[in-house]
C-alpha positions as CSV (number, residue, x, y, z in Angstrom):
1,X,0.0,0.0,0.0
2,X,1.2,3.5,-0.8
3,X,0.2,6.4,1.5
4,X,1.2,10.1,1.2
5,X,2.0,11.0,4.8
6,X,2.2,14.7,3.9
7,X,-1.3,14.9,2.4
8,X,-3.1,17.9,3.9
9,X,0.0,19.2,5.7
10,X,0.2,23.0,5.5
11,X,3.9,23.7,5.5
12,X,6.9,23.9,3.1
13,X,7.2,20.2,2.4
14,X,7.4,17.6,-0.3
15,X,5.1,14.6,-0.4
16,X,6.4,11.7,1.7
17,X,5.2,8.3,0.5
18,X,5.0,5.3,3.0
19,X,5.1,2.1,1.0
20,X,4.2,-0.9,3.1
21,X,4.5,-4.6,2.4
22,X,7.5,-7.0,2.4
23,X,9.7,-3.9,2.8
24,X,8.4,-0.8,4.6
25,X,10.0,2.1,2.9
26,X,9.6,5.9,3.0
27,X,10.1,7.6,-0.3
28,X,11.3,11.1,0.7
29,X,10.8,12.3,4.2
30,X,9.4,15.8,3.7
31,X,10.0,18.9,5.8
32,X,8.4,20.8,8.6
33,X,5.9,18.2,9.8
34,X,5.9,15.3,12.2
35,X,6.6,12.5,9.7
36,X,7.8,10.1,12.5
37,X,4.3,10.1,14.1
38,X,2.7,9.7,10.7
39,X,4.9,6.6,10.0
40,X,4.0,5.2,13.4
41,X,0.3,5.5,12.7
42,X,0.6,3.0,9.8
43,X,3.7,0.9,10.4
44,X,5.8,-0.6,13.2
45,X,9.0,0.8,11.7
46,X,10.9,1.4,8.5
47,X,13.3,-0.8,6.6
48,X,14.7,2.0,4.5
49,X,14.4,5.6,3.3
50,X,14.7,6.2,-0.4
51,X,15.3,9.7,-1.7
52,X,14.2,11.0,-5.1
53,X,16.6,13.9,-4.6
54,X,18.1,16.1,-1.8
55,X,16.4,19.4,-2.1
56,X,15.6,20.6,1.5
57,X,11.8,20.2,1.2
58,X,12.4,16.4,0.5
59,X,15.0,15.8,3.2
60,X,14.3,18.3,6.0
61,X,12.9,15.6,8.3
62,X,15.8,13.2,7.7
63,X,17.4,13.7,11.1
64,X,14.2,12.9,13.0
65,X,13.5,9.8,10.9
66,X,17.1,8.4,11.4
67,X,16.9,9.1,15.1
68,X,13.5,7.4,15.5
69,X,14.0,4.4,13.2
70,X,17.8,4.0,12.9
71,X,17.4,3.4,9.2
72,X,19.6,3.5,6.1
73,X,19.2,6.4,3.7
74,X,19.4,5.5,0.0
75,X,19.9,8.0,-2.8
76,X,21.8,8.6,-5.9
77,X,24.8,10.5,-4.4
78,X,26.5,9.6,-1.1
79,X,28.3,13.0,-1.3
80,X,24.9,14.6,-0.4
81,X,24.2,15.1,3.4
82,X,22.4,12.2,4.9
83,X,22.7,9.7,2.0
84,X,24.4,6.6,3.4
85,X,24.0,4.2,0.5
86,X,24.1,4.9,-3.3
87,X,21.5,3.7,-5.8
88,X,22.9,3.6,-9.3
89,X,21.0,4.2,-12.5
90,X,19.2,0.9,-13.5
91,X,19.5,-0.7,-10.0
92,X,16.5,-2.4,-8.5
93,X,15.1,-1.5,-5.1
94,X,12.4,-3.1,-3.0
95,X,9.5,-0.8,-2.1
96,X,6.7,-2.6,-0.3
97,X,5.9,-5.8,-2.2
98,X,7.5,-4.9,-5.6
99,X,10.9,-4.2,-7.1
100,X,11.4,-0.8,-8.7
101,X,14.0,0.3,-11.2
102,X,15.9,3.4,-10.3
103,X,16.1,5.9,-13.2
104,X,18.7,8.7,-12.9
105,X,16.7,11.7,-14.2
106,X,18.7,14.9,-13.8
107,X,17.4,18.3,-14.9
108,X,15.7,19.4,-11.7
109,X,18.7,18.4,-9.6
110,X,21.7,16.3,-10.5
111,X,21.0,13.6,-8.0
112,X,17.3,13.1,-9.1
113,X,15.9,9.6,-9.3
114,X,12.6,8.2,-10.4
115,X,11.5,4.7,-9.4
116,X,9.4,2.5,-11.7
117,X,7.8,-0.9,-11.2
118,X,6.2,-2.5,-14.2
119,X,4.6,-5.2,-12.0
120,X,3.0,-2.6,-9.7
121,X,2.4,-0.2,-12.6
122,X,3.7,2.7,-10.5
123,X,6.1,5.5,-11.0
124,X,7.5,7.6,-8.2
125,X,8.5,10.8,-10.1
126,X,9.9,13.1,-7.4
127,X,10.0,16.6,-8.9
128,X,10.5,15.5,-12.5
129,X,6.9,15.8,-13.5
130,X,3.6,16.6,-11.7
131,X,-0.1,16.1,-12.3
132,X,-1.7,17.8,-15.2
133,X,1.5,18.2,-17.2
134,X,3.5,20.4,-14.8
135,X,7.3,19.7,-14.5
136,X,10.1,20.4,-12.1
137,X,11.8,23.8,-11.8
138,X,15.0,24.3,-13.7
139,X,15.9,27.7,-12.4
140,X,17.5,26.4,-9.2
141,X,21.1,25.4,-8.8
142,X,21.8,22.3,-10.9
143,X,18.6,22.9,-12.9
144,X,18.9,22.3,-16.6
145,X,15.9,22.4,-18.9
146,X,17.4,20.4,-21.7
147,X,18.4,17.6,-19.3
148,X,15.0,17.7,-17.8
149,X,13.4,17.2,-21.2
150,X,15.7,14.3,-21.9
151,X,14.9,12.7,-18.5
152,X,11.1,13.0,-19.1
153,X,11.7,11.5,-22.5
154,X,13.5,8.6,-20.9
155,X,10.7,8.0,-18.4
156,X,8.1,8.0,-21.2
157,X,10.2,5.4,-23.0
158,X,10.4,3.3,-19.8
159,X,7.0,3.3,-18.2
160,X,4.6,2.5,-21.1
161,X,1.1,3.8,-21.7
162,X,-0.5,1.4,-19.3
163,X,1.1,3.2,-16.3
164,X,-1.5,2.9,-13.5
165,X,-0.2,5.4,-10.8
166,X,2.1,8.4,-10.8
167,X,3.2,9.6,-7.4
168,X,4.9,13.0,-7.5
169,X,7.0,15.1,-5.1
170,X,4.3,17.8,-4.8
171,X,0.6,17.9,-5.4
172,X,-1.8,15.0,-6.0
173,X,-1.0,11.6,-7.3
174,X,-2.4,10.6,-10.7
175,X,-4.3,7.3,-10.9
176,X,-6.2,7.8,-14.2
177,X,-4.2,7.9,-17.5
178,X,-1.0,8.8,-15.7
179,X,1.1,8.4,-18.9
180,X,-0.9,11.3,-20.4
181,X,0.2,13.6,-17.6
182,X,3.9,12.7,-18.3
183,X,3.4,13.4,-22.0
184,X,1.9,16.8,-21.2
185,X,4.8,17.6,-19.0
186,X,7.2,16.6,-21.8
187,X,5.4,18.8,-24.3
188,X,5.3,21.8,-21.9
189,X,8.9,21.5,-20.9
190,X,10.1,21.5,-24.5
191,X,8.9,25.1,-25.0
């Protein structure tokens, strides 16, 4: 099961997705809300934290999560504060009951990853794309619009039109025709 623990939170935060099953994993930890209590409402603990990228709104609660659950933090670049284990492009990670392929998708930030499971028909997109065809900012440090477009193109080639769920770093998840929202983001980002 996938739950957005930041849903309804009124602070500067990313979404934080708790994925339960064989491996209980938190995808991003958010910022400026009590994510530890939110995890404890739905799970007995965490097996891992997986980061889509290390912008502050996605990792601000990292210290509290590590202190509460003594958990490993996985991300693309161990040179980034808090990341203890690297996930390389194309590596598989277990989230809940399914394996997900890590896709290195720079453009919003150099260490950005998306996670896709064909079996679960799910994509965790971080800040690469959002619902209704929005896409991640490229005006921040490490932002690069051309690389972002290339990353979205790669995701489109990977996920397939039958994608069932798109879980994004901000805003609502998409559970109806998710591929279309990614296509719209790709078209908008190109101009």
